[in-house]
C-alpha positions as CSV (number, residue, x, y, z in Angstrom):
1,M,142.5,82.6,28.0
2,T,140.5,83.9,25.1
3,R,136.7,83.5,25.0
4,Q,135.6,80.9,22.5
5,Q,133.4,82.2,19.8
6,P,129.9,80.6,19.3
7,Q,129.9,78.0,16.7
8,P,128.0,78.7,13.4
9,P,125.0,76.5,12.4
10,V,125.7,72.9,11.7
11,P,125.1,73.0,7.9
12,R,127.5,75.9,7.5
13,R,130.1,74.2,9.7
14,G,130.2,71.3,7.3
15,L,130.7,73.6,4.3
16,A,133.3,75.6,6.2
17,L,135.2,72.5,7.1
18,A,135.2,71.5,3.4
19,V,136.5,74.9,2.4
20,L,139.4,74.5,4.9
21,L,140.3,71.0,3.7
22,L,140.2,71.8,-0.1
23,P,143.2,74.1,-0.3
24,I,145.1,72.0,2.2
25,S,144.5,68.9,0.1
26,L,145.8,70.8,-2.9
27,T,149.0,71.6,-0.9
28,L,149.4,67.8,-0.2
29,L,148.6,66.9,-3.8
30,S,151.4,69.3,-4.9
31,V,153.9,67.5,-2.7
32,T,153.0,63.9,-3.6
33,S,152.3,64.4,-7.3
34,I,155.6,66.0,-8.2
35,N,157.5,62.8,-7.4
36,V,156.2,61.0,-10.5
37,A,156.7,64.2,-12.6
38,L,160.3,64.7,-11.5
39,P,162.1,62.7,-14.2
40,A,160.1,64.6,-16.9
41,I,160.9,68.0,-15.2
42,R,164.6,67.0,-15.0
43,Q,164.7,66.1,-18.8
44,S,162.7,69.2,-19.8
45,L,164.6,71.8,-17.9
46,A,168.0,69.9,-17.9
47,L,168.2,69.9,-14.1
48,T,171.4,69.1,-12.3
49,G,171.4,66.8,-9.3
50,S,171.4,69.7,-6.9
51,E,168.6,71.5,-8.8
52,Q,166.6,68.3,-8.8
53,A,166.9,68.1,-5.0
54,L,166.0,71.8,-4.6
55,V,162.9,71.4,-6.7
56,L,161.6,68.9,-4.1
57,T,163.0,70.4,-0.9
58,S,162.7,74.1,-1.6
59,Y,158.9,73.8,-1.0
60,T,159.4,72.1,2.3
61,V,162.1,74.5,3.5
62,A,160.0,77.5,2.7
63,F,157.0,75.8,4.3
64,A,158.9,75.2,7.6
65,L,160.4,78.7,7.5
66,V,156.9,80.5,7.6
67,L,155.1,78.4,10.1
68,L,156.0,80.1,13.4
69,P,155.6,83.7,11.9
70,A,152.3,82.6,10.4
71,G,151.1,81.3,13.8
72,R,151.8,84.6,15.3
73,A,150.3,86.5,12.4
74,G,147.1,84.6,12.7
75,D,146.9,85.5,16.4
76,R,147.5,89.1,15.6
77,Y,145.6,89.8,12.4
78,G,143.2,86.9,12.2
79,H,143.5,83.3,11.2
80,K,140.9,83.6,8.4
81,R,142.9,86.5,6.8
82,V,146.1,84.5,7.0
83,F,144.4,81.5,5.4
84,L,143.0,83.6,2.5
85,V,146.3,85.2,1.8
86,G,147.9,81.7,1.8
87,V,145.4,80.3,-0.7
88,V,145.7,83.3,-3.0
89,A,149.5,83.0,-3.0
90,F,149.5,79.2,-3.5
91,T,147.2,79.5,-6.5
92,L,149.5,82.1,-8.1
93,A,152.6,80.0,-7.3
94,C,151.2,77.0,-9.0
95,A,150.6,79.0,-12.2
96,W,154.2,80.2,-11.9
97,C,155.5,76.7,-11.5
98,A,153.6,75.6,-14.6
99,L,155.0,78.5,-16.7
100,A,158.5,78.3,-15.3
101,P,161.0,78.2,-18.3
102,D,164.1,77.1,-16.3
103,A,165.3,75.6,-13.0
104,T,165.8,78.9,-11.3
105,Q,162.2,80.1,-11.8
106,L,160.8,76.8,-11.0
107,I,162.7,76.7,-7.6
108,L,161.7,80.2,-6.8
109,A,158.1,79.4,-7.6
110,R,158.3,76.3,-5.4
111,V,159.6,78.6,-2.6
112,L,156.6,80.8,-3.0
113,A,154.4,77.7,-3.0
114,G,156.0,76.6,0.3
115,I,155.5,79.9,1.9
116,A,151.8,79.9,0.8
117,G,151.3,76.3,1.9
118,G,152.5,77.3,5.4
119,L,150.0,80.2,5.5
120,V,147.3,77.8,4.5
121,L,148.0,75.1,7.0
122,T,149.0,77.0,10.1
123,P,145.5,78.5,10.8
124,L,143.8,75.1,10.4
125,N,143.8,74.2,14.0
126,A,142.6,77.6,15.2
127,L,139.8,77.8,12.7
128,I,138.6,74.2,13.6
129,Q,138.6,75.4,17.3
130,L,136.4,78.4,16.2
131,L,134.0,76.1,14.3
132,Y,133.7,73.3,16.8
133,G,133.5,73.1,20.6
134,S,136.1,71.0,22.5
135,H,133.8,68.0,22.8
136,E,132.8,68.1,19.1
137,R,136.2,68.0,17.4
138,A,136.7,64.2,17.1
139,R,134.6,64.0,14.0
140,P,136.3,66.8,12.0
141,F,139.8,65.5,13.0
142,A,138.8,62.0,11.7
143,I,137.5,63.6,8.6
144,M,140.7,65.5,8.2
145,G,142.8,62.4,8.6
146,A,140.8,60.6,6.0
147,V,141.0,63.6,3.6
148,F,144.7,63.8,4.0
149,G,145.1,60.1,3.4
150,A,142.9,60.3,0.2
151,A,144.9,63.2,-1.1
152,S,148.1,61.3,-0.5
153,A,146.6,58.4,-2.5
154,A,145.3,60.6,-5.3
155,G,148.5,62.7,-5.7
156,P,150.7,60.2,-7.3
157,V,147.9,58.6,-9.4
158,L,146.7,62.0,-10.6
159,G,150.3,63.1,-11.4
160,G,150.9,59.8,-13.3
161,L,147.7,60.2,-15.2
162,L,148.4,63.8,-16.2
163,M,151.9,62.8,-17.2
164,Q,150.4,60.0,-19.4
165,V,147.8,62.3,-21.0
166,G,150.0,65.4,-21.3
167,G,153.1,63.7,-22.8
168,E,156.0,66.1,-22.7
169,Y,153.7,68.8,-21.3
170,G,152.3,66.6,-18.6
171,W,154.4,68.0,-15.8
172,H,153.0,71.5,-16.6
173,L,149.5,70.0,-16.0
174,V,150.6,68.7,-12.6
175,F,150.8,72.4,-11.5
176,W,148.0,73.8,-13.6
177,I,145.4,71.3,-12.1
178,N,145.7,73.3,-8.8
179,V,144.8,76.7,-10.2
180,P,141.0,76.4,-10.9
181,F,140.5,74.6,-7.5
182,G,142.5,77.3,-5.9
183,V,140.2,80.0,-7.3
184,L,137.2,78.1,-6.1
185,A,138.7,77.8,-2.7
186,I,139.3,81.6,-2.5
187,A,135.8,82.5,-3.3
188,A,134.3,79.8,-1.0
189,A,136.6,80.7,1.9
190,A,135.7,84.4,1.7
191,L,132.0,83.6,1.7
192,L,131.7,80.6,4.1
193,L,134.4,80.9,6.8
194,P,133.2,82.8,9.8
195,P,135.2,85.8,10.9
196,D,137.5,85.3,13.8
197,H,138.5,87.9,16.3
198,P,142.3,88.5,16.4
199,L,143.9,89.0,19.7
200,G,145.8,92.0,18.4
201,A,149.4,93.1,19.1
202,R,150.8,91.3,22.1
203,G,154.4,92.4,21.6
204,S,157.1,91.7,19.0
205,D,160.4,90.0,19.0
206,P,162.1,90.6,15.6
207,L,165.5,89.2,16.7
208,G,164.0,86.0,18.0
209,L,162.0,85.6,14.8
210,T,165.1,86.1,12.7
211,L,167.3,83.7,14.7
212,F,164.6,81.0,14.4
213,S,163.9,81.5,10.7
214,L,167.6,81.7,9.7
215,G,168.4,78.7,12.0
216,V,165.7,76.5,10.5
217,V,166.7,77.3,6.9
218,T,170.4,77.0,7.6
219,V,170.0,73.6,9.2
220,V,167.7,72.2,6.5
221,L,169.6,73.7,3.4
222,P,172.6,71.4,3.5
223,F,170.2,68.4,3.3
224,A,168.1,70.2,0.7
225,T,170.8,70.5,-1.9
226,G,171.3,66.8,-2.1
227,T,175.2,67.3,-2.4
228,G,176.2,65.1,0.5
229,V,178.9,65.8,3.1
230,T,181.0,68.8,2.2
231,P,182.8,71.4,4.2
232,T,180.3,74.1,3.2
233,N,177.4,72.0,4.2
234,A,178.9,71.0,7.5
235,G,179.6,74.7,8.2
236,M,176.0,75.7,7.4
237,L,174.7,72.9,9.6
238,G,176.8,74.1,12.6
239,A,175.9,77.7,12.0
240,G,172.1,76.8,11.9
241,L,172.3,74.8,15.1
242,A,174.2,77.6,16.8
243,M,171.5,80.1,15.7
244,L,168.7,77.7,17.1
245,V,170.6,77.5,20.5
246,A,170.9,81.3,20.6
247,F,167.2,81.6,19.8
248,A,166.4,79.3,22.7
249,L,168.7,81.3,25.1
250,W,167.3,84.6,23.8
251,E,163.7,83.5,24.4
252,R,164.6,82.3,27.8
253,W,166.1,85.8,28.7
254,R,163.1,87.6,27.3
255,E,160.6,85.7,29.3
256,R,162.6,85.9,32.6
257,T,162.8,89.7,32.1
258,E,159.1,89.8,31.4
259,R,159.3,90.7,27.7
260,F,157.3,89.2,24.9
261,A,158.6,85.8,23.7
262,I,157.6,84.2,20.5
263,V,157.9,80.7,22.0
264,P,157.4,81.0,25.8
265,L,159.3,78.7,28.1
266,R,156.0,77.2,29.3
267,L,155.7,75.5,25.9
268,W,158.8,73.4,26.3
269,Q,157.1,71.0,28.7
270,R,157.9,67.4,28.3
271,P,155.0,66.3,26.2
272,L,155.4,69.0,23.5
273,T,159.2,68.7,23.4
274,I,159.1,64.8,22.9
275,G,156.2,65.3,20.4
276,V,158.3,67.7,18.3
277,V,161.4,65.5,18.4
278,S,159.5,62.3,17.6
279,T,157.5,64.1,14.8
280,F,160.8,65.3,13.2
281,L,162.3,61.8,13.3
282,G,159.2,60.1,12.1
283,F,158.6,62.3,9.1
284,A,162.3,62.1,8.2
285,A,161.9,58.3,8.1
286,F,158.7,57.6,6.2
287,T,158.2,60.6,3.9
288,A,161.4,60.0,1.8
289,S,160.1,56.5,1.0
290,F,157.6,58.1,-1.4
291,L,160.5,59.5,-3.5
292,M,162.4,56.3,-3.2
293,L,159.7,54.2,-4.6
294,A,158.7,56.6,-7.3
295,L,162.3,56.9,-8.6
296,L,162.8,53.2,-8.3
297,W,159.7,52.5,-10.4
298,L,160.5,55.2,-13.0
299,D,164.4,55.3,-13.3
300,G,165.4,51.9,-11.8
301,L,162.6,49.6,-13.3
302,G,161.6,51.8,-16.3
303,R,157.9,51.6,-15.4
304,S,155.3,54.2,-16.5
305,A,154.4,57.3,-14.5
306,I,150.9,55.8,-13.7
307,E,152.5,52.6,-12.3
308,A,154.9,54.8,-10.3
309,G,151.8,56.7,-8.9
310,L,149.9,53.5,-8.1
311,V,152.8,51.9,-6.1
312,V,152.4,54.3,-3.2
313,T,148.6,54.2,-3.0
314,P,148.6,51.3,-0.5
315,F,150.6,53.6,1.9
316,A,147.9,56.2,1.6
317,F,145.0,53.9,2.1
318,G,146.8,52.3,5.1
319,S,147.1,55.8,6.5
320,I,143.4,56.4,6.1
321,I,142.5,53.2,8.0
322,G,145.1,53.9,10.7
323,S,143.9,57.4,11.3
324,I,140.3,56.2,11.7
325,A,141.4,53.4,14.0
326,S,143.7,55.6,16.1
327,R,140.7,57.4,17.6
328,P,139.1,54.5,19.6
329,L,142.5,52.8,20.1
330,S,144.0,56.0,21.8
331,D,140.8,56.3,23.9
332,R,141.6,52.9,25.3
333,F,145.5,52.7,25.2
334,G,146.5,56.3,25.2
335,V,149.9,57.4,23.7
336,R,151.1,53.7,23.5
337,V,149.2,53.6,20.1
338,A,151.8,56.0,18.7
339,G,154.5,53.6,19.8
340,A,152.8,50.7,18.0
341,G,152.5,52.9,14.9
342,L,156.3,53.4,15.0
343,L,156.9,49.7,15.4
344,L,154.8,49.1,12.3
345,I,156.6,51.8,10.3
346,T,159.9,50.2,11.2
347,A,158.8,46.8,10.3
348,G,157.3,47.9,7.0
349,L,160.4,49.9,6.0
350,T,162.7,47.0,7.0
351,V,160.6,44.6,4.8
352,V,160.9,47.1,1.9
353,S,164.6,47.3,2.4
354,V,165.1,43.6,2.3
355,L,163.0,43.1,-0.8
356,I,164.9,45.8,-2.8
357,A,168.2,44.5,-1.6
358,T,167.7,40.8,-2.2
359,L,165.6,40.5,-5.3
360,P,166.4,41.3,-9.0
361,P,164.5,44.3,-10.4
362,A,162.3,42.2,-12.6
363,S,160.9,40.5,-9.6
364,I,159.8,43.7,-7.7
365,T,156.2,44.1,-8.4
366,F,153.2,46.2,-7.1
367,L,151.8,43.1,-5.3
368,L,155.1,42.4,-3.6
369,M,155.1,45.9,-2.1
370,L,151.4,45.9,-1.2
371,A,151.6,44.3,2.4
372,P,154.6,46.3,3.6
373,L,153.3,49.6,2.3
374,L,149.9,49.1,3.8
375,T,151.7,48.3,7.0
376,I,153.8,51.5,6.8
377,G,150.7,53.6,6.1
378,F,148.6,52.0,8.9
379,G,151.5,52.8,11.3
380,V,151.7,56.4,10.2
381,G,147.9,56.7,10.7
382,L,148.4,55.3,14.3
383,F,151.4,57.5,15.0
384,V,150.5,61.0,13.9
385,G,147.2,61.6,15.8
386,P,148.0,60.1,19.2
387,N,151.5,61.6,19.1
388,T,150.2,65.1,18.4
389,N,147.4,64.7,21.0
390,A,150.1,63.8,23.6
391,A,152.2,66.8,22.6
392,F,149.3,69.1,23.2
393,A,148.4,67.5,26.6
394,L,149.6,70.5,28.7
395,T,149.4,73.3,26.1
396,E,147.2,76.2,27.0
397,H,144.6,77.5,24.6
398,R,146.4,80.9,24.2
399,D,149.5,78.9,22.9
400,A,147.7,76.5,20.6
401,G,148.7,78.4,17.4
402,V,152.4,78.4,18.2
403,A,152.4,74.8,19.5
404,S,150.7,73.7,16.3
405,A,153.3,75.7,14.3
406,M,156.1,73.9,16.1
407,I,154.7,70.5,15.4
408,T,154.2,71.3,11.7
409,T,157.8,72.8,11.5
410,A,159.0,69.6,12.8
411,Q,157.1,67.7,10.2
412,R,158.3,69.8,7.3
413,T,161.9,69.9,8.5
414,G,161.9,66.2,9.0
415,T,160.5,65.8,5.5
416,A,163.3,68.0,4.0
417,V,166.0,66.1,5.9
418,G,164.7,62.7,4.9
419,I,164.4,63.6,1.3
420,G,167.8,65.4,1.4
421,V,169.6,62.4,2.8
422,L,167.9,60.2,0.2
423,S,168.8,62.7,-2.7
424,A,172.4,62.8,-1.5
425,L,172.7,59.0,-1.4
426,Y,170.9,58.7,-4.8
427,A,173.2,61.3,-6.5
428,L,176.4,60.0,-5.0
429,A,175.7,56.3,-5.9
430,P,177.5,54.8,-8.9
431,G,175.5,55.3,-12.1
432,G,173.3,58.2,-11.0
433,S,169.7,57.7,-11.4
434,A,169.9,54.1,-12.7
435,S,171.7,53.2,-9.4
436,L,168.2,52.8,-7.8
437,A,168.1,49.4,-9.7
438,N,171.3,48.6,-7.9
439,Q,170.3,46.4,-4.9
440,T,173.0,47.6,-2.6
441,T,172.3,51.3,-2.9
442,A,168.5,50.8,-2.6
443,S,169.2,48.7,0.5
444,V,171.3,51.4,2.1
445,I,168.6,54.0,1.5
446,S,165.8,51.9,2.8
447,A,167.8,50.6,5.8
448,S,168.6,54.2,6.7
449,L,164.9,55.1,6.8
450,A,164.2,52.0,9.0
451,A,167.0,53.1,11.4
452,V,165.5,56.6,11.8
453,A,162.2,54.9,12.4
454,V,163.8,52.9,15.3
455,L,165.1,56.1,16.8
456,V,161.5,57.5,16.7
457,L,160.3,54.5,18.5
458,L,162.8,55.0,21.3
459,V,162.0,58.6,21.7
460,G,158.1,57.8,21.5
461,R,158.3,55.1,24.2
462,R,159.3,57.7,26.7
463,N,156.1,59.4,26.0
464,R,153.9,56.6,27.3
465,S,153.5,58.1,30.8
466,V,152.0,61.2,29.3
467,P,148.2,61.2,29.1
468,A,146.7,62.1,25.7
469,P,143.8,64.5,25.7
470,A,140.6,63.3,24.1
471,H,140.5,66.0,21.4
472,A,143.5,67.7,19.9
473,A,144.5,69.0,16.5
474,V,146.2,66.7,14.1
475,P,148.5,68.5,11.7
476,A,148.8,67.4,8.1
477,P,151.2,64.7,7.2
């Protein structure tokens, strides 16, 4: 086990935490604000249905691809160094997105932004461990959850405001807004983050890394294109699953023969395995609802970009409240709090599904969606922290970086699959984009999300016997 470095003085720790959270908030803003800008991007760059789906999911696929390598790179070269490289790359990628003249360049820029986002997020847990002792981390984790919720709330509203102010150039501003804050974060991180001491080379496993990376991309890509069920997509999905199985067998052989393994067998203990599975299913269920509501408001109901941004803010504020409440509740009830959160997510998604399916478009209002979206957000706040804590229950300190990367990979692949399924249903429905006003199609989409949330609950209930540690890292939603 590595020796914990002494914590810097308290005032500097607060500034260092702010430096960590600023670029991570920018990556979250980039994810949530683009939903309200998507119709304008589609019109400006003449996107096809597949290109529209790739603009959304290319970021997530690239993000998921880099997480495990980034975790190992942080252990080997230093987490601060990886974090700084990520912030620089993300800032450049946002500028490229803003300047992109066509769909191809925009998608490539989003891929770079996703890779950079993974480099920014992966070192977060390790750097917080460096700043705070094990009995001091409850407060920074609570602050982190509140900041993530606030960024989720601000993203769609900010995107809608920029679209309103910028007119036909508004979608460019959605990307440009990140650049000056990225430059500020680069300078502040270089000055304020304490140096960490990398563990150095502990071995390499290029074949394992290749199998994992290609497997994740090949599994997610059929969903990312939004083209539905095709022989090509089915073949890619099968090949991706085969590569992930081969990766697991390869890692098992390497560890049994006392060779370096990227993901040691000891990590696949019951708490972490169930945490990864439940995280994947949970994020697939609720993250796609952001896109569904934004497109419903913009395309189906013909509302403004600001209104489309405002409609998802109850979710974000509910998430803030839930993340704050999860701390004392999990101290008392353990991982059962995560199960309760999943129940609330399922209930909220079911209500949204029924409302969209049974009411005429003119009757669907912000006030009507307020209660179910608050419920979903509160459930997400209750679910993410305790579920992650339980996943880390038996994880050793030396494996914290890789375990965190596995949880975050599950988050991002779940997000890509959820959005991809929604995009496919959306593109294949009669009438194209206007079909979101069609009650039947919207009901199918929402009911699908609720069904996935029910699966999450069934998986999560098995977790109740696992004790949750008092302090564990909570990855970004």
